[in-house]
N, C-alpha and C positions, 0 to 999 in steps of 0.2 A: 449185481448193479454195486461197484466198486464204491467205497465210503467216500462223500468228498472231504478231503481234505481242511483242517480249519488252518485258519491266516492267524488265529490268536495266540498272542505270546501265553507259553507255560505259565503256570499258575508259581510261578519261583519267586523269592525276596527279590532275588537278582532282574529279573525281566519284567517285575511288577513295582522297578523302584522304591522295595520297602527296605532294604539295608541299613543298616542302622546308622548313621553318622553323627559327627559330634560337630553340634552348633554353640561356639563360643558367644556367651553374650559379654559385651562390650560395656563392663560396668567398671566406675572408679576403682574398685580391687585389683581388678584385672588390667586396666588401661594405664594407671599411673604406675606402678613398677615397672612396666614394661617401656615407657619411655623414659625414666631414670635408668634402669640397666644399661639401656640400647647407648643413651646420652655417656653414660660410665666408660663405657666400652670403646663407642666408636671416636671420642675426643681424644683419648691417649693414643690410640694406636695409628690415628692421622698426626699425630706430632711424631710417631716415632718414623712415620714414614717421610713426613717433609724433611726430618732429620736427617737420613739414610740419604734420602736426594740432594742435598745440601752438602752431603759429603762426595759427590761424583764431583770430579776436576773436568773442567768442557772449555775447548776453543772451537768458535766457529770464527768461517772468513770465507766473506763472498768474495768468488774471483769473477764473478758473471761477466764487467768488462775488461778484463784483464789485457784482452787482444789488442785495445784502444790504446794501453799505455806504452812506454817507450822503452828501452833497455836500460835506462837510469831508475832505480827501486824509486817506487810511488809508495807515500805513506796512506794508510788508507783510513780514511773518514770516520769514526766513532759509531755512525749508525751501518757501516759494513763489518764490523768484528762485533764478538763478545767473547770475553776471557773469564771464566769462573774458576777459581781455585779455594783450596779449603784453606789455606795460609798464605799471606804476605811473601815468607820465604826472605832470600837473601838476593836471590837475582835481580836484578835492576829490568824493569819491564818498560817495553817501548810498543808503540803502535804497530801493528802487522804492516808490512812493504808488499808490494809485487812488482814485479818486469815483466816485459813481454819480450821473451828472443825467438824471432823467425826463424824457420828452417830453411836450412842453405839448401834443399832440394823441393822446386819450382810445383805447387800444389799441394804439397807436403804440409801438416798441423804444425804450428808453431808450439811453445813452449811456457807457461806461464810458471815461473818462481817467485812461491809465495815464502816469506821469511816471518818468523813469530819466536818470542820469546816464552819457556817456560820459565817460571823463578823457583818453582820447588820439583825435587824428586819425584815422579810420579810411578807405582808400582801398577806393575802387570797384573789382569792383562789392560792392555790399552788397543782401543777400536777407532779405526778409521774409516767413517761414512762421507759419502756424496749426499747433500740435501738439495732438494730441488721443491720449488714455490711454485703455483701457478699449472700446476701439473696434471691435469685430471685421468688421472688411472682410474677412476673409478666411474667414469661414461660410459651408459650399457653400451652403446656400440661398440667403444675401447676393449671393454673387459670381456665380450662374447666373440672376439675377433683371433680366432687361434682355433688350431685343429689340435683335439687331445689324440685323436689319434694318429695323428701322423707324428707327435711328441713320442708315441707310444712305440714307433717302429713301425707301423703300419703299412701297408700302401692305400694311397689314395687316390681317387680319378681327379681330373680338374672341374669336376660337376662337384663333388664333395669339398674338395679347397673353395669352390666358388660360395656355397651355402653356408659355410662356419669362418671362412679367412677372408670375407669380403670387407675392404675394397681393396685389399694386398693379397690375391689368393695367386693367379698364374701371371706368366709376363705376355706383355700386351703381343699381340701379332705371332703369338705360339703357343701351343698346349704343357709350355713347360710351367711347375709348381715350383711355384716360393718354398725356400726349404729354409728354416721353418718360415711358416705361412703367416700372416695374419699382422696386424696395426703394431699389436703389443712386440712382438720379435722386430717390426722393422725401424721401431723406434727406440729399438736398446740403449742405453747410455753408452757409451765408448767412451769418455775419459780416461787415462790412465795416471795412475799416483805414483811418486818414489819418494819417500822419505828421509834425509842426513840429516846427519848431526854436524853444524859448524863449527868447526876450529876446537874439537874436542880438546884438551890440554894434553900434551905428550903424544900426540899421535898424528897423522896425517892433517891435511885441510882440511879433511869431511870424511866422515865415518857415514856408511850406510846404516840405516836401521833394518833389521829382519822383520820386518811387517809380511807374515803371509797371508796369499790368497787364496789358503786351501782350509775345508771346514769353516767355509762361510756361510753354507747355504744347510738348509734344514734337510736333515737325512730322507723324509719323507720325499722332497722333490727331488731330490737324485733318483729313488728308489722307481719312481715313476716314468722316467725316461728312458728312452733306448735310442741307438744309431737307427736312422731310416734302414729298409730292406729293397728301397728303390733305386734304378740305377742311375748312376749321376746325369746320364743323359739327359734327363727325365726331370731333372731338377735345377732350379737356378738359386742365387744367392739374393736373399729380398733387396731391394734396390739400395737401402742404407748402407747395406753391408758389402757395396762394389770394390771397396779400397782394401776390405779385408780378403777377399775373394776377387782379386783382379781379373784372372783368368778361368772363372767359375769353376764348377765342383769338378772333381776329379776322381779316380778309384781312389788315391794317395792322398788327396786334398778335398776332404769335404769336413763337415759341421757335424760335431760328435755332440748332441745336447747333456748327456748323462756325465761330460768332462768337462763341461763348462760351468764354474760355479756361479761367475757372475749373473751368466744368463738365466738360471735356476733363480736368483733372487730377483732380479727383473721380472720373471715371471709372474710372480707373487706380487699381486698388485695390490695398490695403497687403496686402504677407503678414503683418503684423504688428501687436497691438492696438494698439502706440503706435506712432506716425507723423506723420510732418508733411508738407504740403503748400505748395509755392511758392505768395505770394497777389501778392507784387509783386517788383521790384529798381529797385534804385539803381545806374545804370548809369555815367553822368556825375558828375564832380568827386568831391567829398570829404565826408565826414559828419564834422565838427568838434567838437572837445571842447566837452562843454557839457549843458545840458538838453535834451532831446526830450520830447514829448508825443504818444502814438498815442491816436486817439479811434475806439474802438470800439463802432459799432451791435451792441446784445445782440439777434440774429435768434434765435442757435440757441440752445437748452434741449440740452448737454450732460448735463447731470444724469439727464436722462429714462434716458440709458443709463448710467449709473452712473458715468462717467468725468469728465476734467478737458478743460480747455483753457488754451494758453499762447500767447502771441506769442513768437516765435525771431527774433533780429535777429541773422544774421551775416555772415561775410566767406566767401573758400574759399581752397584751395591747390589745388595740381593734382591730388590727390587729392579734392577735394570740398569739403564741410561740415567741420566739428570731430566727429572720430570714430576715440577711439585704439586700437578693436578690431582693425583690421586690421594697425598695426604691433605690436600686442601680441602675438599669434598668427602674426607671422613670425617675432618674437623668442623666444618659446616653443618653436616647431618649429625654429629654427637649434640653439636651447641641447638639445631635447632628440636631437636627432641628434648632437650634438658630444658629449652624455653615453654615447648608445650607442657611439659609436664609442670612446671611452675604455675605457667596459666589454669590449666584443670584444677588443680590441684586449690587454687585459690578460689575459683568458681567453685569449686565442690565444698570450700569451708566456707564463704558468706553467702551461695547460694544453693544449697544442696537438694536435689531434687528427690521424690521418695520414689523409690522401686517399688514397683508390683510384683506378683507373684507370678512369674512364667509359666507356671504349670498351670494357672486358670484361664489363659486366653481364650477366647471364646472358640475356636478351631481347633481346640485340643479336648474340650468336654464331648463327652455321648450324651448326644440329645437323647433326651428319654421320651415316650410316649405321654400325648396328654392324657387326663380321665375321660 
């Protein structure tokens, strides 16, 4: 007869849970120094982070309702813009203005011409973002509505598209698959921006600024994308992409996700309903003090989502763009640790508690046999 295998764990320190472990005792001698050291470290670091955030220059202008404006420049209410500069400078500060320039071609999007002033010279790099509010890219149904296999260049079937890209999977009445499929791609932001320096001294009436739309996406996002290996006759642009591809896809005119960095930026969804995404960057030269104009082609109707859209022109620090939250969080944490340390120190000083010998706890004693 074969021996019956035992299911009892081996008698080892690991399997019998006899490994040595460090069990720290929370005594005043260990807790109080820890709280004071944490307070001493966190509060100054928080002050440094807050200072670095305040050194970032930033302009935010809401242009959601620019299409309702006329051709005469309209000064914006203070609730629609924000100027944050590290110095007052010598330039005159004015409230931003915008005006709407309709397109002469029927059915084509008009242009919103936004003008604002910069009182000081800004050093590069300078980044241009678009900012959306009340847009829930973190919704579960929205986040899941895409096909990674399709974006990797693989062949997918209508059934595959329906399972991963619903409700924007296939064209109604046909078996043609939307490329790229899904809610994320279909709702891609498509306003365009161009920045010019207005009336610079000794030059033409306006000077285009060299804001580059290259290298705005993460390298990892670009590497994981590839052109589709499916025939163009099997594919169709998403519903909201019809103006971009009015005649559909052909062998010479088809979407290549690895070449479209704006698409790559959009597909990295945000955790929050209010977010900003990078559009372009000025990496060389400076942004002189003066008046600038941003011409926005109004392709994207954010009002359909009940939100707003803005342009954000900002510099950076070693922590990134302007965001005081991190510095404030560290300062608050340092103050809380210091306050608790003072409270516990006073408690221990006025009402000390006698500490027992933990080695004599009952469950650590060897029970001896009675007589």
